[in-house]
C-alpha positions as a LaTeX table, in Angstrom:
\begin{tabular}{lrrr}
\hline
Residue & $x$ (\AA) & $y$ (\AA) & $z$ (\AA) \\
\hline
Unk1 & $-234.87$ & $-74.20$ & $-119.57$ \\
Unk2 & $-233.78$ & $-70.91$ & $-118.00$ \\
Unk3 & $-236.41$ & $-68.98$ & $-119.97$ \\
Unk4 & $-239.10$ & $-71.41$ & $-118.87$ \\
Unk5 & $-238.13$ & $-71.08$ & $-115.23$ \\
Unk6 & $-238.18$ & $-67.30$ & $-115.49$ \\
Unk7 & $-241.63$ & $-67.46$ & $-117.03$ \\
Unk8 & $-242.81$ & $-69.69$ & $-114.19$ \\
Unk9 & $-241.41$ & $-67.24$ & $-111.66$ \\
Unk10 & $-243.35$ & $-64.45$ & $-113.35$ \\
Unk11 & $-246.53$ & $-66.51$ & $-113.12$ \\
Unk12 & $-246.02$ & $-66.98$ & $-109.38$ \\
Unk13 & $-245.72$ & $-63.22$ & $-108.92$ \\
Unk14 & $-248.67$ & $-62.31$ & $-111.14$ \\
Unk15 & $-252.21$ & $-62.04$ & $-109.73$ \\
Unk16 & $-254.44$ & $-64.98$ & $-110.70$ \\
Unk17 & $-257.51$ & $-62.86$ & $-111.41$ \\
Unk18 & $-258.04$ & $-61.63$ & $-114.98$ \\
Unk19 & $-254.84$ & $-63.39$ & $-116.06$ \\
Unk20 & $-254.53$ & $-64.99$ & $-119.50$ \\
Unk21 & $-251.66$ & $-67.40$ & $-120.09$ \\
Unk22 & $-250.73$ & $-69.12$ & $-123.34$ \\
Unk23 & $-248.35$ & $-72.08$ & $-123.14$ \\
Unk24 & $-247.06$ & $-72.61$ & $-126.66$ \\
Unk25 & $-244.89$ & $-74.99$ & $-128.67$ \\
Unk26 & $-244.98$ & $-78.00$ & $-126.36$ \\
Unk27 & $-246.15$ & $-81.57$ & $-126.81$ \\
Unk28 & $-249.65$ & $-81.32$ & $-125.37$ \\
Unk29 & $-251.45$ & $-84.27$ & $-123.77$ \\
Unk30 & $-255.09$ & $-83.41$ & $-123.12$ \\
Unk31 & $-255.45$ & $-86.31$ & $-120.67$ \\
Unk32 & $-258.77$ & $-87.51$ & $-122.09$ \\
Unk33 & $-257.39$ & $-90.67$ & $-123.71$ \\
Unk34 & $-256.30$ & $-89.00$ & $-126.95$ \\
Unk35 & $-252.72$ & $-89.10$ & $-128.20$ \\
Unk36 & $-250.21$ & $-86.28$ & $-127.53$ \\
Unk37 & $-250.19$ & $-83.31$ & $-129.90$ \\
Unk38 & $-246.84$ & $-81.97$ & $-131.11$ \\
Unk39 & $-246.50$ & $-78.19$ & $-131.15$ \\
Unk40 & $-249.74$ & $-77.57$ & $-129.29$ \\
Unk41 & $-250.99$ & $-74.59$ & $-127.31$ \\
Unk42 & $-252.80$ & $-74.36$ & $-123.98$ \\
Unk43 & $-254.68$ & $-71.16$ & $-123.10$ \\
Unk44 & $-255.62$ & $-70.42$ & $-119.49$ \\
Unk45 & $-257.76$ & $-67.59$ & $-118.17$ \\
Unk46 & $-258.81$ & $-66.87$ & $-114.60$ \\
Unk47 & $-257.60$ & $-70.26$ & $-113.37$ \\
Unk48 & $-259.51$ & $-72.27$ & $-116.00$ \\
Unk49 & $-258.55$ & $-73.90$ & $-119.29$ \\
Unk50 & $-259.93$ & $-71.97$ & $-122.27$ \\
Unk51 & $-258.59$ & $-74.20$ & $-125.04$ \\
Unk52 & $-255.88$ & $-76.79$ & $-125.66$ \\
Unk53 & $-254.59$ & $-78.54$ & $-128.76$ \\
Unk54 & $-253.28$ & $-77.70$ & $-132.21$ \\
Unk55 & $-254.32$ & $-74.56$ & $-134.06$ \\
Unk56 & $-255.36$ & $-72.78$ & $-130.85$ \\
Unk57 & $-255.10$ & $-69.01$ & $-131.26$ \\
Unk58 & $-253.11$ & $-67.03$ & $-128.71$ \\
Unk59 & $-255.30$ & $-64.22$ & $-127.29$ \\
Unk60 & $-254.00$ & $-60.68$ & $-127.57$ \\
Unk61 & $-252.21$ & $-59.58$ & $-124.44$ \\
Unk62 & $-251.73$ & $-63.11$ & $-123.11$ \\
Unk63 & $-248.62$ & $-63.90$ & $-121.11$ \\
Unk64 & $-246.75$ & $-66.41$ & $-123.26$ \\
Unk65 & $-244.78$ & $-69.34$ & $-121.87$ \\
Unk66 & $-242.59$ & $-71.00$ & $-124.51$ \\
Unk67 & $-242.74$ & $-74.75$ & $-123.88$ \\
Unk68 & $-240.78$ & $-75.81$ & $-126.95$ \\
Unk69 & $-239.12$ & $-79.15$ & $-126.22$ \\
Unk70 & $-241.35$ & $-79.74$ & $-123.19$ \\
Unk71 & $-244.51$ & $-81.77$ & $-122.54$ \\
Unk72 & $-247.64$ & $-80.01$ & $-121.29$ \\
Unk73 & $-250.21$ & $-82.13$ & $-119.46$ \\
Unk74 & $-252.98$ & $-81.93$ & $-116.90$ \\
Unk75 & $-251.88$ & $-82.53$ & $-113.34$ \\
Unk76 & $-251.95$ & $-86.05$ & $-111.95$ \\
Unk77 & $-254.99$ & $-87.03$ & $-109.91$ \\
Unk78 & $-253.72$ & $-89.47$ & $-107.27$ \\
Unk79 & $-255.91$ & $-91.79$ & $-105.28$ \\
Unk80 & $-257.21$ & $-93.42$ & $-103.27$ \\
Unk81 & $-254.74$ & $-92.86$ & $-100.41$ \\
Unk82 & $-253.80$ & $-90.94$ & $-97.29$ \\
Unk83 & $-252.02$ & $-87.98$ & $-98.86$ \\
Unk84 & $-252.36$ & $-85.02$ & $-96.50$ \\
Unk85 & $-253.23$ & $-87.21$ & $-93.52$ \\
Unk86 & $-249.76$ & $-88.57$ & $-92.71$ \\
Unk87 & $-246.44$ & $-86.87$ & $-92.02$ \\
Unk88 & $-244.54$ & $-89.87$ & $-90.65$ \\
Unk89 & $-246.36$ & $-93.18$ & $-90.92$ \\
Unk90 & $-244.63$ & $-94.72$ & $-87.91$ \\
Unk91 & $-245.34$ & $-91.78$ & $-85.60$ \\
Unk92 & $-248.94$ & $-91.99$ & $-84.40$ \\
Unk93 & $-249.13$ & $-88.30$ & $-83.47$ \\
Unk94 & $-248.52$ & $-87.35$ & $-87.11$ \\
Unk95 & $-250.74$ & $-90.04$ & $-88.61$ \\
Unk96 & $-254.46$ & $-89.35$ & $-89.03$ \\
Unk97 & $-255.07$ & $-92.17$ & $-91.50$ \\
Unk98 & $-256.75$ & $-94.57$ & $-89.06$ \\
Unk99 & $-258.97$ & $-93.92$ & $-86.02$ \\
Unk100 & $-258.01$ & $-97.07$ & $-84.14$ \\
Unk101 & $-260.03$ & $-96.58$ & $-80.95$ \\
Unk102 & $-262.68$ & $-94.09$ & $-82.02$ \\
Unk103 & $-266.36$ & $-94.93$ & $-81.38$ \\
Unk104 & $-267.13$ & $-93.23$ & $-84.71$ \\
Unk105 & $-266.68$ & $-94.74$ & $-88.18$ \\
Unk106 & $-268.91$ & $-93.67$ & $-91.10$ \\
Unk107 & $-269.21$ & $-90.18$ & $-89.60$ \\
Unk108 & $-265.47$ & $-89.48$ & $-89.75$ \\
Unk109 & $-264.63$ & $-86.60$ & $-92.12$ \\
Unk110 & $-261.04$ & $-86.61$ & $-93.40$ \\
Unk111 & $-261.31$ & $-83.05$ & $-94.75$ \\
Unk112 & $-260.88$ & $-81.75$ & $-91.18$ \\
Unk113 & $-257.38$ & $-83.24$ & $-90.94$ \\
Unk114 & $-255.69$ & $-82.36$ & $-94.26$ \\
Unk115 & $-252.39$ & $-80.55$ & $-93.68$ \\
Unk116 & $-251.59$ & $-78.52$ & $-96.82$ \\
Unk117 & $-248.10$ & $-77.76$ & $-95.54$ \\
Unk118 & $-247.12$ & $-81.39$ & $-94.94$ \\
Unk119 & $-243.75$ & $-82.53$ & $-96.21$ \\
Unk120 & $-245.26$ & $-85.23$ & $-98.42$ \\
Unk121 & $-247.63$ & $-82.73$ & $-100.04$ \\
Unk122 & $-244.63$ & $-80.70$ & $-101.21$ \\
Unk123 & $-242.87$ & $-83.79$ & $-102.51$ \\
Unk124 & $-245.86$ & $-84.95$ & $-104.53$ \\
Unk125 & $-246.64$ & $-81.49$ & $-105.91$ \\
Unk126 & $-243.08$ & $-81.26$ & $-107.21$ \\
Unk127 & $-243.67$ & $-84.65$ & $-108.83$ \\
Unk128 & $-246.66$ & $-83.43$ & $-110.84$ \\
Unk129 & $-249.54$ & $-84.42$ & $-108.54$ \\
Unk130 & $-252.08$ & $-81.58$ & $-108.39$ \\
Unk131 & $-255.18$ & $-83.30$ & $-106.91$ \\
Unk132 & $-255.67$ & $-86.34$ & $-104.73$ \\
Unk133 & $-258.50$ & $-88.60$ & $-103.59$ \\
Unk134 & $-258.03$ & $-89.06$ & $-99.85$ \\
Unk135 & $-259.57$ & $-91.60$ & $-97.48$ \\
Unk136 & $-258.96$ & $-93.03$ & $-94.04$ \\
Unk137 & $-258.25$ & $-96.71$ & $-93.49$ \\
Unk138 & $-261.03$ & $-98.66$ & $-91.81$ \\
Unk139 & $-260.18$ & $-99.58$ & $-88.22$ \\
Unk140 & $-262.84$ & $-100.61$ & $-85.71$ \\
Unk141 & $-265.56$ & $-101.02$ & $-88.31$ \\
Unk142 & $-265.98$ & $-101.86$ & $-91.97$ \\
Unk143 & $-266.58$ & $-98.11$ & $-92.54$ \\
Unk144 & $-263.60$ & $-95.80$ & $-92.82$ \\
Unk145 & $-265.57$ & $-92.57$ & $-93.12$ \\
Unk146 & $-266.06$ & $-89.77$ & $-95.60$ \\
Unk147 & $-263.22$ & $-89.16$ & $-98.03$ \\
Unk148 & $-262.31$ & $-85.91$ & $-99.77$ \\
Unk149 & $-260.88$ & $-84.54$ & $-103.00$ \\
Unk150 & $-257.99$ & $-82.17$ & $-102.30$ \\
Unk151 & $-255.59$ & $-79.96$ & $-104.23$ \\
Unk152 & $-251.89$ & $-79.74$ & $-103.50$ \\
Unk153 & $-251.60$ & $-75.98$ & $-103.96$ \\
Unk154 & $-249.28$ & $-73.94$ & $-101.78$ \\
Unk155 & $-252.10$ & $-72.22$ & $-99.91$ \\
Unk156 & $-254.06$ & $-72.79$ & $-96.68$ \\
Unk157 & $-257.23$ & $-74.19$ & $-98.32$ \\
Unk158 & $-256.59$ & $-77.69$ & $-99.74$ \\
Unk159 & $-260.19$ & $-78.94$ & $-99.98$ \\
Unk160 & $-261.71$ & $-79.24$ & $-103.45$ \\
Unk161 & $-264.68$ & $-81.37$ & $-102.36$ \\
Unk162 & $-265.23$ & $-82.41$ & $-98.73$ \\
Unk163 & $-267.28$ & $-85.49$ & $-97.89$ \\
Unk164 & $-266.97$ & $-86.68$ & $-101.47$ \\
Unk165 & $-267.57$ & $-90.39$ & $-100.80$ \\
Unk166 & $-267.99$ & $-93.02$ & $-98.10$ \\
Unk167 & $-265.34$ & $-95.75$ & $-97.90$ \\
Unk168 & $-266.15$ & $-99.31$ & $-96.79$ \\
Unk169 & $-264.06$ & $-102.48$ & $-96.49$ \\
Unk170 & $-265.57$ & $-105.77$ & $-97.62$ \\
Unk171 & $-263.73$ & $-108.92$ & $-98.74$ \\
Unk172 & $-260.91$ & $-110.03$ & $-96.47$ \\
Unk173 & $-260.50$ & $-106.60$ & $-94.87$ \\
Unk174 & $-264.17$ & $-106.31$ & $-94.09$ \\
Unk175 & $-264.29$ & $-109.82$ & $-92.69$ \\
Unk176 & $-261.42$ & $-109.03$ & $-90.33$ \\
Unk177 & $-263.04$ & $-105.82$ & $-89.05$ \\
Unk178 & $-266.52$ & $-107.32$ & $-88.66$ \\
Unk179 & $-265.59$ & $-110.31$ & $-86.54$ \\
Unk180 & $-263.85$ & $-112.79$ & $-88.80$ \\
Unk181 & $-266.03$ & $-113.64$ & $-91.80$ \\
Unk182 & $-267.54$ & $-112.15$ & $-94.93$ \\
Unk183 & $-271.11$ & $-112.89$ & $-93.72$ \\
Unk184 & $-270.31$ & $-110.88$ & $-90.60$ \\
Unk185 & $-269.18$ & $-107.95$ & $-92.76$ \\
Unk186 & $-272.42$ & $-107.99$ & $-94.75$ \\
Unk187 & $-274.48$ & $-108.29$ & $-91.58$ \\
Unk188 & $-272.69$ & $-105.19$ & $-90.27$ \\
Unk189 & $-273.31$ & $-103.37$ & $-93.54$ \\
Unk190 & $-277.02$ & $-104.23$ & $-93.66$ \\
Unk191 & $-277.53$ & $-103.36$ & $-89.99$ \\
Unk192 & $-275.76$ & $-100.02$ & $-90.43$ \\
Unk193 & $-278.00$ & $-99.11$ & $-93.37$ \\
Unk194 & $-281.07$ & $-100.20$ & $-91.36$ \\
Unk195 & $-280.02$ & $-98.01$ & $-88.45$ \\
Unk196 & $-279.46$ & $-95.08$ & $-90.81$ \\
Unk197 & $-283.00$ & $-95.58$ & $-92.13$ \\
Unk198 & $-284.27$ & $-95.63$ & $-88.52$ \\
Unk199 & $-282.46$ & $-92.37$ & $-87.87$ \\
Unk200 & $-284.12$ & $-90.80$ & $-90.91$ \\
Unk201 & $-287.59$ & $-91.83$ & $-89.73$ \\
Unk202 & $-287.11$ & $-90.71$ & $-86.13$ \\
Unk203 & $-283.94$ & $-88.67$ & $-85.42$ \\
Unk204 & $-285.06$ & $-87.76$ & $-81.91$ \\
Unk205 & $-285.65$ & $-91.37$ & $-80.95$ \\
Unk206 & $-282.42$ & $-92.75$ & $-82.40$ \\
Unk207 & $-280.29$ & $-94.50$ & $-79.78$ \\
Unk208 & $-276.70$ & $-93.93$ & $-80.79$ \\
Unk209 & $-275.29$ & $-93.08$ & $-77.40$ \\
Unk210 & $-274.80$ & $-96.48$ & $-75.78$ \\
Unk211 & $-271.29$ & $-97.89$ & $-75.78$ \\
Unk212 & $-272.36$ & $-101.03$ & $-77.64$ \\
Unk213 & $-274.18$ & $-99.14$ & $-80.41$ \\
Unk214 & $-272.88$ & $-99.99$ & $-83.88$ \\
Unk215 & $-273.60$ & $-96.49$ & $-85.16$ \\
Unk216 & $-273.43$ & $-93.13$ & $-83.46$ \\
Unk217 & $-275.74$ & $-90.37$ & $-84.60$ \\
Unk218 & $-272.99$ & $-88.86$ & $-86.74$ \\
Unk219 & $-272.43$ & $-92.24$ & $-88.43$ \\
Unk220 & $-276.12$ & $-92.74$ & $-89.19$ \\
Unk221 & $-276.43$ & $-89.22$ & $-90.55$ \\
Unk222 & $-273.35$ & $-89.75$ & $-92.77$ \\
Unk223 & $-274.89$ & $-92.85$ & $-94.36$ \\
Unk224 & $-278.11$ & $-91.15$ & $-95.46$ \\
Unk225 & $-276.59$ & $-89.50$ & $-98.57$ \\
Unk226 & $-275.09$ & $-92.90$ & $-99.46$ \\
Unk227 & $-278.51$ & $-94.57$ & $-99.36$ \\
Unk228 & $-279.94$ & $-91.69$ & $-101.41$ \\
Unk229 & $-277.19$ & $-91.88$ & $-104.05$ \\
Unk230 & $-275.98$ & $-88.36$ & $-103.30$ \\
Unk231 & $-272.64$ & $-89.72$ & $-102.05$ \\
Unk232 & $-270.79$ & $-92.60$ & $-103.78$ \\
Unk233 & $-269.94$ & $-95.71$ & $-101.77$ \\
Unk234 & $-266.35$ & $-96.75$ & $-102.46$ \\
Unk235 & $-266.11$ & $-100.49$ & $-101.74$ \\
Unk236 & $-262.72$ & $-102.14$ & $-101.36$ \\
Unk237 & $-262.87$ & $-105.70$ & $-102.67$ \\
Unk238 & $-260.39$ & $-107.79$ & $-104.64$ \\
Unk239 & $-261.84$ & $-111.28$ & $-105.26$ \\
Unk240 & $-264.13$ & $-111.93$ & $-108.23$ \\
Unk241 & $-266.83$ & $-113.51$ & $-106.06$ \\
Unk242 & $-266.72$ & $-110.52$ & $-103.70$ \\
Unk243 & $-267.12$ & $-108.15$ & $-106.64$ \\
Unk244 & $-270.16$ & $-110.11$ & $-107.83$ \\
Unk245 & $-271.68$ & $-109.84$ & $-104.35$ \\
Unk246 & $-271.09$ & $-106.08$ & $-104.21$ \\
Unk247 & $-272.76$ & $-105.65$ & $-107.61$ \\
Unk248 & $-275.96$ & $-107.11$ & $-106.14$ \\
Unk249 & $-276.23$ & $-104.39$ & $-103.47$ \\
Unk250 & $-278.27$ & $-101.95$ & $-105.64$ \\
Unk251 & $-281.03$ & $-104.59$ & $-105.85$ \\
Unk252 & $-281.47$ & $-104.19$ & $-102.10$ \\
Unk253 & $-280.62$ & $-100.49$ & $-101.99$ \\
Unk254 & $-281.61$ & $-98.98$ & $-105.36$ \\
Unk255 & $-280.11$ & $-95.58$ & $-104.58$ \\
Unk256 & $-276.53$ & $-96.81$ & $-104.11$ \\
Unk257 & $-273.88$ & $-95.31$ & $-106.36$ \\
Unk258 & $-271.00$ & $-97.81$ & $-106.26$ \\
Unk259 & $-267.28$ & $-97.43$ & $-106.93$ \\
Unk260 & $-264.96$ & $-100.43$ & $-106.69$ \\
Unk261 & $-261.47$ & $-100.04$ & $-105.23$ \\
Unk262 & $-258.80$ & $-102.70$ & $-105.67$ \\
Unk263 & $-260.61$ & $-105.26$ & $-107.86$ \\
Unk264 & $-257.47$ & $-107.32$ & $-108.51$ \\
Unk265 & $-259.65$ & $-110.05$ & $-110.02$ \\
Unk266 & $-261.90$ & $-107.58$ & $-111.80$ \\
Unk267 & $-260.89$ & $-108.90$ & $-115.22$ \\
Unk268 & $-262.65$ & $-112.17$ & $-114.38$ \\
Unk269 & $-266.02$ & $-110.40$ & $-114.01$ \\
Unk270 & $-265.39$ & $-107.45$ & $-116.33$ \\
Unk271 & $-268.60$ & $-107.90$ & $-118.39$ \\
Unk272 & $-270.66$ & $-107.83$ & $-115.19$ \\
Unk273 & $-268.93$ & $-104.69$ & $-113.88$ \\
Unk274 & $-269.39$ & $-103.00$ & $-117.26$ \\
Unk275 & $-273.08$ & $-103.98$ & $-117.41$ \\
Unk276 & $-273.61$ & $-102.50$ & $-113.95$ \\
Unk277 & $-271.82$ & $-99.31$ & $-115.06$ \\
Unk278 & $-269.67$ & $-99.32$ & $-111.93$ \\
Unk279 & $-266.30$ & $-97.52$ & $-112.22$ \\
Unk280 & $-263.11$ & $-98.90$ & $-110.69$ \\
Unk281 & $-259.94$ & $-97.62$ & $-109.06$ \\
Unk282 & $-257.43$ & $-100.46$ & $-109.50$ \\
Unk283 & $-253.77$ & $-101.20$ & $-109.01$ \\
Unk284 & $-251.89$ & $-101.09$ & $-112.30$ \\
Unk285 & $-249.14$ & $-103.55$ & $-111.43$ \\
Unk286 & $-250.67$ & $-106.08$ & $-109.00$ \\
Unk287 & $-249.62$ & $-109.39$ & $-110.53$ \\
Unk288 & $-248.85$ & $-111.65$ & $-107.56$ \\
Unk289 & $-251.11$ & $-113.69$ & $-105.24$ \\
Unk290 & $-250.34$ & $-111.38$ & $-102.32$ \\
Unk291 & $-253.42$ & $-112.71$ & $-100.52$ \\
Unk292 & $-256.06$ & $-115.39$ & $-101.04$ \\
Unk293 & $-258.39$ & $-112.77$ & $-102.50$ \\
Unk294 & $-255.78$ & $-111.85$ & $-105.13$ \\
Unk295 & $-254.88$ & $-115.29$ & $-106.45$ \\
Unk296 & $-255.81$ & $-114.32$ & $-110.02$ \\
Unk297 & $-254.07$ & $-110.92$ & $-110.00$ \\
Unk298 & $-252.50$ & $-109.94$ & $-113.32$ \\
Unk299 & $-250.93$ & $-106.82$ & $-114.81$ \\
Unk300 & $-253.43$ & $-107.20$ & $-117.66$ \\
Unk301 & $-256.27$ & $-106.41$ & $-115.24$ \\
Unk302 & $-256.58$ & $-102.69$ & $-116.04$ \\
Unk303 & $-256.24$ & $-103.29$ & $-119.77$ \\
Unk304 & $-258.84$ & $-106.03$ & $-119.80$ \\
Unk305 & $-261.33$ & $-104.03$ & $-117.74$ \\
Unk306 & $-260.80$ & $-100.98$ & $-119.95$ \\
Unk307 & $-261.33$ & $-103.08$ & $-123.06$ \\
Unk308 & $-264.61$ & $-104.30$ & $-121.54$ \\
Unk309 & $-265.83$ & $-100.70$ & $-121.36$ \\
Unk310 & $-265.24$ & $-100.02$ & $-117.65$ \\
Unk311 & $-264.04$ & $-96.61$ & $-116.48$ \\
Unk312 & $-260.78$ & $-97.45$ & $-114.69$ \\
Unk313 & $-258.45$ & $-95.16$ & $-112.78$ \\
Unk314 & $-255.13$ & $-96.22$ & $-111.29$ \\
Unk315 & $-254.63$ & $-96.33$ & $-107.53$ \\
Unk316 & $-251.68$ & $-94.53$ & $-105.99$ \\
Unk317 & $-249.92$ & $-96.33$ & $-103.18$ \\
Unk318 & $-251.30$ & $-93.85$ & $-100.64$ \\
Unk319 & $-248.14$ & $-93.66$ & $-98.57$ \\
Unk320 & $-246.21$ & $-90.80$ & $-100.07$ \\
Unk321 & $-245.29$ & $-92.20$ & $-103.48$ \\
Unk322 & $-248.15$ & $-90.79$ & $-105.47$ \\
Unk323 & $-246.06$ & $-89.47$ & $-108.34$ \\
Unk324 & $-244.96$ & $-93.09$ & $-108.83$ \\
Unk325 & $-248.28$ & $-93.51$ & $-110.62$ \\
Unk326 & $-246.57$ & $-92.19$ & $-113.75$ \\
Unk327 & $-244.47$ & $-95.36$ & $-113.63$ \\
Unk328 & $-247.62$ & $-97.43$ & $-113.12$ \\
Unk329 & $-249.20$ & $-95.85$ & $-116.20$ \\
Unk330 & $-245.96$ & $-96.34$ & $-118.14$ \\
Unk331 & $-246.05$ & $-100.03$ & $-117.25$ \\
Unk332 & $-249.52$ & $-100.27$ & $-118.78$ \\
Unk333 & $-248.06$ & $-99.00$ & $-122.06$ \\
Unk334 & $-245.19$ & $-101.48$ & $-121.87$ \\
Unk335 & $-247.53$ & $-104.40$ & $-121.08$ \\
Unk336 & $-249.31$ & $-103.77$ & $-124.37$ \\
Unk337 & $-246.11$ & $-104.90$ & $-126.13$ \\
Unk338 & $-245.93$ & $-108.23$ & $-124.28$ \\
Unk339 & $-247.34$ & $-111.15$ & $-126.30$ \\
Unk340 & $-250.54$ & $-112.44$ & $-124.71$ \\
Unk341 & $-250.86$ & $-109.50$ & $-122.32$ \\
Unk342 & $-253.38$ & $-106.64$ & $-122.42$ \\
Unk343 & $-252.17$ & $-103.11$ & $-121.81$ \\
Unk344 & $-253.12$ & $-99.62$ & $-122.97$ \\
Unk345 & $-251.85$ & $-97.16$ & $-125.54$ \\
Unk346 & $-250.15$ & $-93.97$ & $-124.31$ \\
Unk347 & $-253.26$ & $-91.80$ & $-124.29$ \\
Unk348 & $-255.36$ & $-94.41$ & $-122.51$ \\
Unk349 & $-252.64$ & $-95.05$ & $-119.92$ \\
Unk350 & $-252.14$ & $-91.37$ & $-119.15$ \\
Unk351 & $-255.90$ & $-90.97$ & $-118.73$ \\
Unk352 & $-255.85$ & $-93.59$ & $-115.94$ \\
Unk353 & $-253.93$ & $-91.12$ & $-113.75$ \\
Unk354 & $-255.68$ & $-87.93$ & $-114.87$ \\
Unk355 & $-259.20$ & $-87.88$ & $-116.35$ \\
Unk356 & $-260.27$ & $-91.40$ & $-115.36$ \\
Unk357 & $-259.90$ & $-90.89$ & $-111.58$ \\
Unk358 & $-261.80$ & $-87.63$ & $-112.05$ \\
Unk359 & $-264.58$ & $-89.48$ & $-113.89$ \\
Unk360 & $-264.71$ & $-92.20$ & $-111.26$ \\
Unk361 & $-265.27$ & $-89.59$ & $-108.55$ \\
Unk362 & $-267.77$ & $-87.52$ & $-110.55$ \\
Unk363 & $-265.30$ & $-84.65$ & $-111.03$ \\
Unk364 & $-264.76$ & $-84.94$ & $-114.79$ \\
Unk365 & $-266.22$ & $-81.49$ & $-115.41$ \\
Unk366 & $-263.74$ & $-79.90$ & $-113.01$ \\
Unk367 & $-260.36$ & $-81.64$ & $-113.02$ \\
Unk368 & $-258.25$ & $-84.29$ & $-114.74$ \\
Unk369 & $-257.85$ & $-82.96$ & $-118.28$ \\
Unk370 & $-257.07$ & $-79.90$ & $-120.38$ \\
Unk371 & $-260.57$ & $-79.74$ & $-121.83$ \\
Unk372 & $-262.14$ & $-76.29$ & $-121.89$ \\
Unk373 & $-263.68$ & $-75.23$ & $-118.60$ \\
Unk374 & $-261.57$ & $-77.47$ & $-116.37$ \\
Unk375 & $-259.49$ & $-76.10$ & $-113.54$ \\
Unk376 & $-256.10$ & $-75.11$ & $-114.88$ \\
Unk377 & $-254.00$ & $-77.80$ & $-113.21$ \\
Unk378 & $-251.12$ & $-77.93$ & $-115.69$ \\
Unk379 & $-247.69$ & $-79.57$ & $-115.53$ \\
Unk380 & $-244.74$ & $-78.85$ & $-117.79$ \\
Unk381 & $-242.33$ & $-81.78$ & $-118.06$ \\
Unk382 & $-238.81$ & $-81.98$ & $-119.46$ \\
Unk383 & $-239.79$ & $-85.16$ & $-121.35$ \\
Unk384 & $-242.42$ & $-87.86$ & $-121.70$ \\
Unk385 & $-244.10$ & $-87.98$ & $-118.26$ \\
Unk386 & $-244.45$ & $-91.77$ & $-118.46$ \\
Unk387 & $-240.67$ & $-92.17$ & $-118.69$ \\
Unk388 & $-238.78$ & $-92.46$ & $-115.41$ \\
Unk389 & $-236.09$ & $-90.10$ & $-116.73$ \\
Unk390 & $-238.61$ & $-87.23$ & $-117.01$ \\
Unk391 & $-239.56$ & $-84.73$ & $-114.32$ \\
Unk392 & $-241.78$ & $-81.66$ & $-113.98$ \\
Unk393 & $-240.17$ & $-78.26$ & $-114.46$ \\
Unk394 & $-243.28$ & $-76.23$ & $-113.63$ \\
Unk395 & $-246.61$ & $-76.98$ & $-111.94$ \\
Unk396 & $-249.75$ & $-74.83$ & $-112.04$ \\
Unk397 & $-252.80$ & $-75.41$ & $-109.83$ \\
Unk398 & $-255.90$ & $-73.39$ & $-110.60$ \\
Unk399 & $-253.72$ & $-71.42$ & $-113.01$ \\
Unk400 & $-251.20$ & $-70.37$ & $-110.40$ \\
Unk401 & $-247.59$ & $-71.54$ & $-110.63$ \\
Unk402 & $-246.45$ & $-73.53$ & $-107.62$ \\
Unk403 & $-243.07$ & $-73.69$ & $-105.85$ \\
Unk404 & $-241.00$ & $-76.59$ & $-107.13$ \\
Unk405 & $-239.04$ & $-77.00$ & $-103.92$ \\
Unk406 & $-239.62$ & $-79.63$ & $-101.26$ \\
Unk407 & $-237.90$ & $-80.65$ & $-98.09$ \\
Unk408 & $-236.34$ & $-83.65$ & $-99.80$ \\
Unk409 & $-234.99$ & $-81.48$ & $-102.61$ \\
Unk410 & $-233.60$ & $-78.93$ & $-100.18$ \\
Unk411 & $-231.81$ & $-81.67$ & $-98.25$ \\
Unk412 & $-230.48$ & $-83.10$ & $-101.51$ \\
Unk413 & $-229.13$ & $-79.72$ & $-102.57$ \\
Unk414 & $-227.67$ & $-79.05$ & $-99.14$ \\
Unk415 & $-225.60$ & $-82.21$ & $-99.05$ \\
Unk416 & $-224.91$ & $-82.63$ & $-102.78$ \\
Unk417 & $-221.74$ & $-80.56$ & $-102.46$ \\
Unk418 & $-221.49$ & $-80.01$ & $-98.72$ \\
Unk419 & $-219.31$ & $-77.40$ & $-97.15$ \\
Unk420 & $-218.05$ & $-77.50$ & $-93.60$ \\
Unk421 & $-220.97$ & $-75.44$ & $-92.29$ \\
Unk422 & $-223.50$ & $-77.76$ & $-93.97$ \\
Unk423 & $-222.30$ & $-80.95$ & $-92.32$ \\
Unk424 & $-224.00$ & $-82.38$ & $-89.21$ \\
Unk425 & $-222.01$ & $-81.74$ & $-86.06$ \\
Unk426 & $-221.35$ & $-85.46$ & $-85.55$ \\
Unk427 & $-220.13$ & $-85.86$ & $-89.13$ \\
Unk428 & $-216.52$ & $-86.95$ & $-89.53$ \\
Unk429 & $-214.43$ & $-87.85$ & $-92.49$ \\
\hline
\end{tabular}
């Protein structure tokens, strides 16, 4: 362990350019759905993965990190949540996750608000999260705005892909925000798309300035790439009938590129989702009728949708517990052992928190696995990452080792064996 930490410290000090690193001897999980490889090697050069697996040659002159007894994996891709937008959820001044009174909706761009030095960012990075899919919550409209893909590196530039998708609430959430019914939500959706088309035809004549206008100019402009299929539309729905309705949207708007979020009852319409080739970001452990649109929720949902041929990534909770997704993925492995239930094997489950979210968001060629050419987001663990007893010992983002400290860890260390000078002034024995 000491040697590994020293090697990580050397990586932090070394320049990232023209640097070749070989991580050898560990149990390597590529993250692409395959099973872990014992005694594998991962080679990184200039912040990218060169090769990973068994029988990989170590280049001459490479800096070697001995990972014997450790697990080596791609970093976790967490989403869809508010990571980077919230410091303290209950303090409005530190919470940019919902524009409650803004006249804008689809035109909101979360990439302008990401705080790379936020406390929660440090916590999640130390937990093995290297990238995250970030979106606002919808507030005064069914549209929440344009989400982003971010990295959790300890540097001032957290944005991997700004304006990566548009987020919209349908189902119960959409009904609530549109006036109280699902038909109202669809009327709002159709009218917004019609206004965006009007804006395209005549930008100068578009009336988006009146206080009662559904869309401002920025909103209409933001919806054009959605209609053209250049920007995915992430639709939050849970109920099977709502999912069926969403799958009909491309008949009306042929350019739409859909992604489902939630889909608690997705297993009920899995063949239809698969036939439409629509990917899903779903909760791994939703198994209770938490709402009327989730009456058929089951922990077999992800397994059943995966078995049907759907690309499924696992949702993080979005409120500062992103590295808990390793537990979610671990549950999917455990469910496979329950008679009558449908889970995933280890490789498939780990992919739901690494390569599958990347595939869902169209980032498979960049992040989410240790395949050659991907960004070198690499985590070294002291054990199986899907076991709660395991933890990261080193995290690399774009090939650069990251600090493993966080505010929570510093507070833990401060008060683990407190001395008199470490105690709060009001503290008394």
